[in-house]
C-alpha positions in Angstrom: -61.2 2.1 -2.2 -61.8 -1.6 -3.6 -59.8 -4.4 -4.8 -59.5 -6.3 -7.9 -57.5 -9.0 -9.5 -54.4 -8.4 -11.7 -55.2 -9.6 -15.2 -51.7 -11.1 -15.5 -51.0 -12.9 -12.3 -54.4 -13.1 -10.7 -53.3 -11.6 -7.2 -55.8 -9.0 -5.2 -54.6 -5.5 -6.0 -56.0 -2.1 -4.9 -58.5 -1.0 -7.9 -56.8 2.2 -8.4 -53.2 1.0 -8.8 -51.3 1.8 -11.9 -48.7 -1.2 -11.4 -49.4 -4.4 -9.9 -47.6 -4.9 -6.6 -46.9 -8.4 -7.3 -45.9 -8.9 -10.8 -44.9 -5.2 -11.7 -47.2 -5.1 -14.9 -48.5 -1.6 -16.0 -52.1 -1.6 -15.5 -53.4 1.4 -17.8 -55.8 0.5 -20.3 -53.3 0.4 -23.5 -50.6 -1.5 -21.5 -53.1 -4.1 -20.4 -54.2 -4.6 -23.9 -50.7 -4.6 -25.5 -49.6 -7.1 -22.7 -52.6 -9.4 -23.2 -51.9 -9.7 -27.1 -48.0 -10.5 -26.5 -49.1 -13.3 -23.9 -51.4 -14.7 -26.6 -48.8 -14.6 -29.1 -46.5 -16.4 -26.8 -49.1 -18.9 -26.1 -49.4 -19.5 -29.9 -45.7 -19.9 -30.3 -45.6 -22.4 -27.6 -48.4 -24.2 -29.3 -46.7 -24.3 -32.8 -43.3 -24.9 -31.3 -39.9 -22.9 -32.0 -40.2 -20.7 -34.9 -36.8 -21.6 -36.2 -37.7 -25.2 -36.1 -41.1 -24.5 -38.0 -39.2 -22.4 -40.8 -36.6 -25.2 -41.1 -39.3 -27.7 -41.7 -41.0 -25.4 -44.1 -37.7 -25.0 -46.1 -37.3 -28.8 -46.3 -40.7 -29.5 -47.6 -40.2 -26.9 -50.4 -36.9 -28.4 -51.2 -38.4 -31.7 -51.4 -41.4 -30.5 -53.7 -38.9 -28.9 -56.1 -36.4 -31.8 -56.2 -38.8 -34.7 -56.3 -41.8 -33.1 -58.1 -39.9 -31.1 -60.6 -42.0 -28.0 -60.4 -42.1 -25.2 -57.9 -45.5 -24.2 -56.5 -47.5 -22.2 -58.7 -46.4 -23.8 -61.8 -48.8 -26.2 -63.8 -47.2 -29.2 -65.4 -48.8 -30.2 -68.6 -49.8 -33.8 -69.5 -48.0 -34.7 -72.7 -50.5 -35.7 -75.5 -48.2 -36.5 -78.4 -47.5 -35.3 -81.5 -50.2 -34.4 -84.1 -51.1 -36.8 -87.0 -48.6 -36.5 -90.1 -45.6 -35.2 -87.8 -42.3 -36.8 -88.5 -40.6 -35.9 -85.4 -41.6 -35.7 -82.0 -39.9 -32.8 -80.1 -38.3 -33.4 -76.7 -39.6 -30.5 -74.8 -40.7 -29.4 -71.6 -43.7 -26.9 -70.9 -44.8 -25.4 -67.5 -47.4 -22.7 -67.1 -46.8 -20.2 -64.3 -49.7 -18.2 -64.2 -49.0 -15.6 -66.9 -45.7 -17.4 -68.1 -45.0 -20.0 -70.3 -41.5 -21.8 -69.9 -40.5 -24.0 -72.8 -37.4 -25.8 -72.7 -35.8 -27.5 -75.8 -34.4 -30.7 -74.7 -33.4 -32.2 -78.1 -29.8 -32.2 -79.5 -30.7 -29.8 -82.1 -32.0 -26.4 -82.4 -35.7 -25.7 -83.5 -35.9 -23.5 -86.4 -39.0 -21.2 -87.5 -40.9 -22.2 -84.4 -44.7 -21.8 -84.2 -46.3 -21.9 -80.9 -50.2 -22.0 -80.4 -52.4 -22.2 -77.3 -56.1 -23.3 -77.4 -58.1 -22.1 -74.6 -61.6 -23.8 -75.0 -62.8 -20.2 -75.9 -64.4 -20.6 -79.2 -62.3 -19.0 -82.0 -58.8 -19.6 -83.8 -55.8 -20.4 -81.5 -53.6 -17.7 -80.1 -50.3 -17.9 -81.8 -46.5 -16.7 -81.5 -43.6 -17.1 -84.0 -40.2 -17.6 -82.6 -37.3 -17.8 -85.1 -35.2 -20.1 -83.1 -35.1 -21.9 -80.0 -31.6 -23.5 -79.5 -31.0 -26.8 -78.1 -30.7 -27.0 -74.5 -32.5 -23.4 -74.3 -35.2 -22.5 -71.8 -37.3 -20.1 -73.2 -39.8 -17.9 -71.3 -42.6 -16.1 -73.1 -45.5 -14.1 -71.5 -48.9 -15.4 -72.1 -50.1 -11.8 -73.2 -47.6 -12.1 -76.0 -50.0 -14.8 -77.9 -52.3 -13.2 -80.5 -55.1 -14.1 -82.9 -54.9 -13.1 -86.3 -57.3 -10.3 -85.4 -54.9 -8.9 -82.7 -56.7 -10.3 -79.6 -54.2 -11.2 -76.9 -54.6 -14.1 -74.8 -55.5 -13.1 -71.3 -54.2 -15.7 -68.6 -56.2 -13.9 -66.0 -59.6 -15.0 -67.7 -58.5 -17.6 -69.7 -56.8 -20.9 -69.0 -54.7 -22.7 -71.6 -55.9 -26.1 -72.5 -53.0 -26.9 -74.9 -49.9 -25.8 -76.1 -48.3 -26.8 -79.5 -45.0 -26.5 -80.5 -44.3 -27.0 -84.4 -40.9 -26.1 -86.0 -38.4 -27.3 -88.6 -35.5 -29.7 -87.4 -32.1 -29.5 -89.4 -33.2 -32.3 -91.5 -35.9 -30.1 -92.8 -38.8 -32.4 -91.1 -41.5 -31.0 -89.3 -41.1 -31.3 -85.6 -44.1 -31.0 -83.1 -44.9 -31.4 -79.5 -48.5 -31.0 -77.6 -48.8 -30.1 -74.2 -52.2 -30.2 -72.5 -53.7 -29.0 -69.0 -57.2 -30.1 -67.6 
């Protein structure tokens, strides 16, 4: 009979042994493999640190991003471009694009009536449009990007196309034209 080293404690043991005499580890192939994976996991946890501390740090970072940067991860905030020429009222709006959904907030103290939303995408052709009867003051309106259509019925596809601009046009209570343009790079 020969001897070999225990893969766990390094002591010389009988080559035919099914358990280590010194550390008690099972030595069949499946157990050895499982034990080695568990040891590697423990080493990684020690290197990274306490998992609870790591989770707390991640949560704190996410809270910081949401509070001080205004948008959760995954949302794209637009650059406000300004009202188009000839517009009487610049709307106080906030627009974000979260992958397949636009989130539009009416931050004005008045309702937007007969709202027309348009997306330009850099793809040749007319813009994609959507009509909304009213967005009330203080209301946040969420709309799926695929709801926007061209006159020929083609829907906006947020998977293959990125929006470049979102135009908001509406009537104000004073019957003036209101507008807002958001743009993404």
